[in-house]
C-alpha angles and dihedrals in degrees: 000000000000095000098039115090115224116255115250115258116250120230110234090219089059098245114155102210128019119251112260116255120265091236092052090055092045111036092169089078091065093043091053093049090048092052093051090047090050092052091048092049093050091051093047095049091044091052092047096050094041090052090051089051094242098115124067119226093249091061090047088059091048090050091051090053091050091048091049090051092050090048091050090050088051090055090049090050091050090054091049090048089053090052092050090048090052090051093048100043099029094241121153100223 
């Protein structure tokens, strides 16, 4: 069994190849989610270290700017994802 490759599964509907994933066709969805997650992480870490007294106020301001930039990029990625969706599905959004 080690040298024999497995046979490909057959689709009961008779389709030859599977349909590509939505997220493969629209990578901006993942980019937007990652940007929002990055902004949230920056704010959480900043809050934690500031509360522990390990982060000066100047660095808190810099972290807020970085988080705001990441959030803004997330909004941009959402808009790009909507455009890609409109191109894929023929919507007029």
